[in-house]
C-alpha positions in Angstrom: 60.3 -27.1 105.7 60.7 -30.7 105.0 59.3 -32.2 101.8 58.1 -35.8 102.1 59.5 -37.8 99.3 58.0 -40.9 97.8 60.2 -43.9 97.9 61.4 -44.8 94.4 59.9 -48.3 94.2 56.4 -47.0 94.8 56.6 -44.3 92.1 58.0 -46.8 89.7 55.0 -49.1 90.4 52.5 -46.3 89.9 54.1 -45.4 86.6 53.9 -49.0 85.4 50.3 -49.2 86.5 49.4 -46.1 84.5 51.3 -47.5 81.5 49.4 -50.8 81.8 46.0 -49.0 82.0 46.9 -46.9 79.0 47.8 -50.1 77.1 44.5 -51.8 78.1 42.5 -48.7 77.0 44.3 -48.6 73.7 43.8 -52.3 73.1 40.0 -51.9 73.9 39.7 -49.0 71.5 41.4 -50.8 68.7 39.4 -53.9 69.2 36.1 -52.0 69.3 36.9 -50.3 66.0 38.0 -53.6 64.5 34.8 -55.4 65.6 32.4 -52.6 64.5 32.3 -54.4 61.1 32.6 -53.2 57.6 31.2 -49.7 57.2 30.7 -50.2 53.5 28.4 -53.2 54.1 25.1 -53.0 52.2 21.9 -52.6 54.2 19.7 -55.7 54.5 17.5 -56.4 51.6 14.6 -58.8 50.8 15.7 -61.8 48.7 14.1 -62.2 45.3 12.3 -65.4 46.4 10.8 -63.5 49.4 9.9 -60.6 47.2 8.0 -62.9 44.9 6.1 -64.5 47.9 5.3 -61.0 49.2 4.0 -60.0 45.8 1.8 -63.1 45.5 0.2 -62.3 48.9 0.0 -58.6 48.1 -2.0 -59.4 45.0 -4.8 -60.7 47.2 -4.4 -57.8 49.6 -4.6 -55.3 46.7 -7.6 -57.1 45.2 -9.4 -56.7 48.6 -8.4 -53.0 48.7 -9.8 -52.4 45.3 -13.2 -53.6 46.6 -13.4 -50.7 49.1 -15.6 -48.5 46.9 -18.0 -51.4 46.6 -17.9 -51.8 50.4 -18.5 -48.1 50.8 -21.6 -48.3 48.6 -23.0 -51.2 50.7 -22.3 -49.2 53.9 -24.0 -46.1 52.6 -27.0 -48.1 51.5 -27.0 -49.8 54.9 -27.0 -53.2 53.2 -26.2 -55.3 56.2 -26.2 -58.7 54.5 -24.0 -57.9 51.6 -21.6 -55.9 53.7 -21.0 -59.0 55.8 -20.9 -61.2 52.7 -18.1 -59.0 51.2 -16.2 -59.2 54.5 -16.5 -62.9 54.9 -16.2 -63.7 51.2 -13.6 -61.8 49.1 -11.9 -60.3 52.1 -11.8 -63.4 54.3 -8.1 -64.2 53.5 -6.9 -60.7 54.3 -5.5 -61.7 57.7 -3.6 -64.7 56.3 -2.2 -62.6 53.4 -0.9 -59.9 55.8 0.6 -62.5 58.1 2.6 -64.1 55.2 3.7 -60.6 54.0 4.8 -59.7 57.5 6.9 -62.9 57.8 8.9 -62.0 54.7 9.5 -58.3 55.4 12.9 -57.1 56.9 13.1 -57.7 60.6 13.1 -54.0 61.3 9.8 -53.5 59.5 7.9 -56.5 61.0 6.8 -54.9 64.2 5.2 -51.9 62.6 3.6 -54.1 59.9 2.2 -56.4 62.6 0.6 -53.4 64.4 -1.0 -52.1 61.2 -2.3 -55.6 60.3 -3.8 -56.0 63.8 -5.5 -52.6 63.6 -6.9 -53.4 60.2 -8.2 -56.8 61.3 -9.8 -55.3 64.4 -11.5 -52.6 62.3 -12.9 -55.2 59.9 -14.2 -57.2 62.9 -15.9 -54.1 64.3 -17.4 -53.3 60.9 -18.7 -56.8 60.7 -20.2 -56.5 64.2 -21.9 -53.2 63.3 -23.4 -54.8 60.2 -24.6 -57.8 62.3 -26.2 -55.5 64.8 -27.6 -53.2 62.0 -25.9 -50.2 63.7 -25.7 -47.6 60.9 -23.8 -45.0 62.8 -21.0 -47.4 63.9 -21.0 -49.0 60.5 -20.1 -45.7 58.9 -17.4 -44.9 61.5 -15.9 -48.4 61.3 -15.8 -48.3 57.5 -13.6 -45.1 57.7 -11.3 -47.0 60.1 -11.1 -50.0 57.6 -10.3 -47.7 54.7 -7.6 -46.0 56.7 -6.3 -49.3 57.8 -6.0 -50.6 54.2 -4.0 -47.4 53.3 -1.8 -47.7 56.3 -0.9 -51.3 55.7 -0.3 -50.8 52.0 2.5 -48.5 52.9 4.5 -51.3 54.5 4.4 -53.4 51.3 7.6 -52.9 49.3 7.0 -50.9 46.0 8.8 -53.7 44.1 6.3 -56.3 45.4 3.3 -54.0 44.6 4.6 -53.7 41.0 5.0 -57.5 40.7 1.5 -58.0 42.2 0.0 -55.7 39.7 1.8 -57.6 36.9 0.5 -60.9 38.2 -3.0 -59.5 38.3 -2.7 -58.2 34.8 -1.5 -61.7 33.6 -4.5 -63.4 35.3 -6.9 -60.8 33.8 -5.5 -61.4 30.3 -5.5 -65.2 30.6 -9.2 -65.1 31.8 -10.3 -62.7 29.0 -13.1 -64.0 26.9 -12.3 -64.3 23.2 -14.3 -62.0 20.9 -17.4 -63.5 19.4 -17.2 -64.5 15.7 -18.4 -61.8 13.3 -20.8 -62.3 10.4 -17.8 -62.5 8.0 -16.2 -65.4 9.9 -16.9 -68.6 8.0 -18.9 -71.2 9.9 -17.0 -74.4 10.8 -17.6 -77.2 8.2 -18.4 -80.7 9.3 -15.8 -83.3 8.9 -16.8 -86.1 6.6 -15.8 -89.6 7.5 -15.4 -92.1 4.6 -16.1 -95.8 4.8 -12.4 -96.5 4.1 -11.5 -95.0 7.5 -14.0 -97.1 9.3 
């Protein structure tokens, strides 16, 4: 039986081709590993300036959230007018506050925060419409959605910003505190006498 032999130049070319492919594969592997970046790199964080801006907006958001029990009482009493007044008064800046917060969050968190903000705003609009139409059944259902929306959105606000917002609110409350009334033992102020020499 005769064995067909491959001419030497063709087998040499095939060997070089395999060697070249191996070298290219090795080069690609090394470059991919080198370009993958520093594995000890810190995860992205919110800058202190952005955290302060988030906290300032979160202060207003949390103030609106604290008014939920008041809104619940109005809904339970079917007080159509004051329900709408609360939505259009103290809670009117809610959409703007959430927008500013969303813009300062990490890029990975913005989409979810936007969805939750949209859902909350939609629920508030439905609550307002139910109050306008004096629809007690939908008013109750929509209030539940609003309360749930507040809780869901509050979860996307960084804990550090919430702590800062609470500190800001405490400072404002302290600076707006009314001084105590004078007691009976406090001496009355004396009039200032003006002499003729000063005139």
